[in-house]
C-alpha positions in Angstrom: -8.5 20.8 -32.1 -12.3 21.1 -32.3 -14.3 23.2 -29.9 -18.1 23.0 -29.2 -19.9 25.9 -27.5 -23.5 25.7 -26.4 -25.0 29.1 -25.4 -27.8 28.6 -22.8 -29.8 31.3 -21.0 -28.1 30.6 -17.7 -24.9 28.7 -18.6 -22.5 28.7 -21.6 -20.9 25.2 -21.9 -17.8 24.4 -23.8 -16.2 21.1 -24.9 -12.7 20.9 -26.3 -11.7 17.8 -28.3 -8.0 17.4 -29.0 -6.4 14.2 -30.1 -8.9 12.0 -28.2 -8.8 14.1 -25.0 -12.1 15.8 -24.1 -12.2 18.8 -21.7 -15.3 20.6 -20.5 -15.8 24.1 -19.2 -18.8 26.1 -18.0 -19.5 29.8 -17.5 -22.4 31.9 -16.5 -23.9 33.3 -19.7 -23.4 37.0 -20.3 -26.6 38.3 -22.0 -27.1 39.4 -24.7 -25.2 36.5 -26.4 -23.0 38.0 -29.1 -20.4 36.7 -31.6 -17.7 38.6 -29.7 -18.3 36.4 -26.7 -16.6 33.5 -28.5 -13.1 34.9 -28.5 -13.5 36.0 -24.9 -14.5 32.5 -23.8 -11.5 31.0 -25.6 -9.2 33.4 -23.9 -10.7 32.4 -20.5 -9.9 28.8 -21.1 -6.5 29.7 -22.4 -6.8 28.1 -25.8 -4.5 29.2 -28.6 -6.8 30.3 -31.4 -4.3 29.1 -34.0 -4.6 25.5 -32.9 -8.4 25.4 -33.4 -9.6 23.8 -36.6 -13.4 24.3 -36.2 -15.8 25.7 -33.7 -19.3 24.3 -33.5 -21.9 26.5 -31.9 -25.5 26.1 -30.8 -28.1 27.8 -28.7 -28.8 31.5 -28.1 -28.8 33.5 -31.3 -25.8 31.6 -32.7 -27.6 31.0 -35.9 -27.1 34.7 -36.7 -23.3 34.6 -36.3 -20.8 34.8 -39.1 -19.4 31.8 -41.0 -16.0 32.3 -39.3 -14.3 34.2 -36.6 -10.6 35.1 -36.3 -10.0 32.8 -39.4 -11.6 29.9 -37.6 -14.6 28.2 -39.3 -17.8 28.4 -37.4 -20.4 25.6 -37.9 -23.9 26.3 -36.6 -25.6 23.2 -35.2 -29.4 23.4 -34.7 -30.1 23.2 -31.0 -32.7 20.4 -31.5 -30.1 18.3 -33.2 -27.4 19.1 -30.6 -29.8 17.9 -27.9 -30.9 14.8 -29.8 -27.4 13.7 -30.8 -26.0 14.4 -27.3 -28.7 12.3 -25.7 -28.1 9.4 -28.1 -24.4 9.5 -27.2 -24.8 9.9 -23.5 -27.4 7.1 -23.2 -25.9 4.9 -25.9 -29.4 4.6 -27.3 -29.9 3.5 -30.9 -33.7 3.3 -30.9 -36.1 6.2 -31.0 -36.2 8.2 -27.8 -38.1 11.0 -26.0 -35.7 13.5 -24.4 -36.6 16.2 -21.9 -34.0 18.9 -21.8 -34.1 20.5 -18.3 -32.4 23.9 -18.2 -33.6 27.5 -17.4 -36.8 26.3 -19.1 -37.7 22.9 -20.4 -37.8 21.5 -23.9 -38.9 18.1 -25.3 -37.2 16.4 -28.3 -38.1 13.2 -30.1 -35.3 11.5 -31.9 -35.7 8.7 -34.4 -32.7 7.4 -36.3 -31.0 10.7 -37.3 -34.1 12.8 -37.3 -34.8 15.1 -34.4 -38.2 16.7 -33.8 -38.9 19.5 -31.4 -42.1 18.4 -29.6 -42.6 21.5 -27.5 -41.4 23.2 -24.4 -42.6 24.9 -21.3 -41.2 28.1 -19.6 -40.7 26.2 -16.3 -37.3 25.0 -15.2 -34.3 26.1 -13.2 -34.8 29.7 -14.0 -38.3 29.4 -12.6 -37.0 28.0 -9.4 -34.4 30.8 -8.9 -36.8 33.6 -10.0 -39.8 32.6 -7.9 -37.6 31.8 -4.9 -36.2 35.3 -5.1 -39.7 36.8 -5.1 -41.1 34.5 -2.4 -38.3 33.9 0.1 -35.6 36.3 -1.1 -33.3 33.5 -2.0 -31.9 32.6 -5.5 -29.0 30.3 -4.6 -30.1 26.8 -5.8 -28.0 25.2 -3.1 -29.6 27.2 -0.4 -33.1 26.7 -1.8 -32.5 23.0 -1.9 -31.3 23.0 1.7 -34.4 24.8 2.8 -36.7 22.5 0.8 -35.2 19.4 2.3 -36.5 20.3 5.7 -39.8 21.9 4.5 -43.3 20.6 4.8 -45.4 21.5 1.8 -48.6 20.4 3.4 -48.5 23.8 5.1 -48.6 25.5 1.7 -50.3 23.1 -0.8 -53.7 21.6 -0.7 -53.0 17.8 -1.0 -55.1 15.1 -2.6 -55.7 13.7 0.9 -57.3 17.0 1.9 -60.0 16.9 -0.7 -60.3 13.6 -2.5 -60.6 9.9 -1.6 -61.4 6.7 -3.4 -59.3 7.3 -6.5 -56.5 4.7 -6.2 -54.2 6.2 -8.8 -54.0 9.5 -6.9 -51.6 9.2 -4.0 -52.7 11.2 -0.9 -49.5 13.3 -0.9 -49.9 14.6 -4.4 -50.8 18.3 -4.9 -54.4 19.1 -5.5 -53.7 22.9 -5.6 -50.2 24.4 -5.4 -49.8 27.2 -2.8 -53.6 27.2 -2.1 -53.1 27.3 1.7 -50.8 30.3 2.0 -53.7 32.7 2.7 -54.8 30.9 5.8 -51.9 29.0 7.2 -48.7 29.8 8.9 -45.7 28.6 7.0 -41.9 28.9 6.9 -39.4 29.7 4.2 -38.6 25.9 4.2 -42.2 25.1 3.4 -42.3 27.5 0.5 -39.1 26.1 -0.9 -40.4 22.6 -0.6 -43.7 23.5 -2.3 -41.9 25.4 -5.1 -39.4 22.6 -5.9 -42.2 20.1 -5.8 -44.4 22.2 -8.1 -41.7 22.5 -10.7 -41.0 18.8 -10.6 -44.7 18.0 -10.9 -45.1 20.2 -13.9 -42.1 18.7 -15.7 -43.1 15.2 -14.8 -46.6 15.7 -16.1 -45.4 17.1 -19.4 -42.9 14.2 -19.7 -45.4 11.4 -19.2 -48.0 13.2 -21.4 -45.5 13.3 -24.3 -44.5 9.6 -23.5 -48.2 8.7 -24.0 -48.3 10.6 -27.3 -45.2 8.9 -28.7 -46.0 5.5 -27.1 -42.8 5.4 -25.1 -42.4 3.6 -21.8 -39.4 5.7 -20.8 -38.2 9.3 -20.9 -34.6 10.4 -21.0 -33.6 13.5 -19.0 -30.7 15.8 -19.7 -29.6 19.2 -18.3 -29.1 20.4 -14.8 -32.5 21.1 -13.2 -33.0 17.5 -12.1 -29.9 17.8 -10.0 -32.1 19.5 -7.4 -33.2 16.4 -5.5 -36.7 17.6 -4.5 -37.5 18.4 -8.2 -36.2 15.0 -9.3 -38.3 13.3 -6.7 -41.4 15.1 -7.8 -40.7 14.3 -11.5 -40.3 10.6 -10.6 -43.5 10.6 -8.5 -45.5 11.8 -11.5 -43.8 9.4 -13.9 -44.6 6.5 -11.5 -48.3 7.3 -11.5 -48.3 7.0 -15.3 -46.1 3.8 -15.4 -43.3 5.7 -17.2 -39.6 5.2 -16.3 -37.3 8.2 -16.0 -33.6 7.8 -17.1 -31.2 10.6 -16.1 -28.0 11.7 -17.7 -24.8 11.0 -15.9 -23.1 14.0 -17.7 -25.5 16.9 -16.7 -24.8 20.1 -18.6 -22.5 18.4 -21.1 -25.0 16.8 -23.4 -25.4 19.6 -25.9 -21.7 20.0 -26.4 -21.3 16.3 -26.9 -24.1 16.5 -29.5 -22.3 19.4 -31.3 -19.1 17.3 -31.4 -21.0 14.4 -32.8 -22.4 16.6 -35.6 -18.9 17.9 -36.4 -17.4 14.5 -36.5 -20.0 13.4 -39.1 -20.2 16.6 -41.2 -16.8 18.2 -41.1 
């Protein structure tokens, strides 16, 4: 039995590979992330430690962990490589690819053959949505924020292109010219704030994605993680990509990609 554990800021994801069977588990991350968390997690998923050959770990401060725990070998997989390998497996892509990892924050990886390069990241993602929503509308449940946003009208909150600019064909009238610039003079609802916030996060991620696509001369960007599961964010990402003529391709295994990348690394190197 081989176990992969990816320590994220918000979620800790686990994959268990045993004789061809693959099981996934996910838990809220208990900060700070410590080596002792590993045995606790294995106990929660009711795995007999004696049956584990190897544990692959990535994320958090896992690079500081020991080389073994409870007589089980620990193999540390660089997070950039876990992301890149996981994306290649998920998307069955053999060519070079640009990957946006959408989690609590957002990272960008460029993978070419078996070389994975960290392009950069932004501190905007699912954590931003939960945190700012708590401050602005006293709501940090992603499901509730999404429900509010779906019936919101961000034109009550944002200054739109249509309000200030005309004659630039590439700029659609419903794009934001200035996020939240109307809140000082307009009446607005919680729904409008939620809509404006989810849209802003999607616009930022989408803009970073197409900018990196231009740098690496790619016509498509691959998205992994969980943040794009919020439909208003995903719609805003796609709107920005469309302006730039870039195609967005989204993982059908959200949240599992890094663990799959860890397992891929272990299969090749263990």
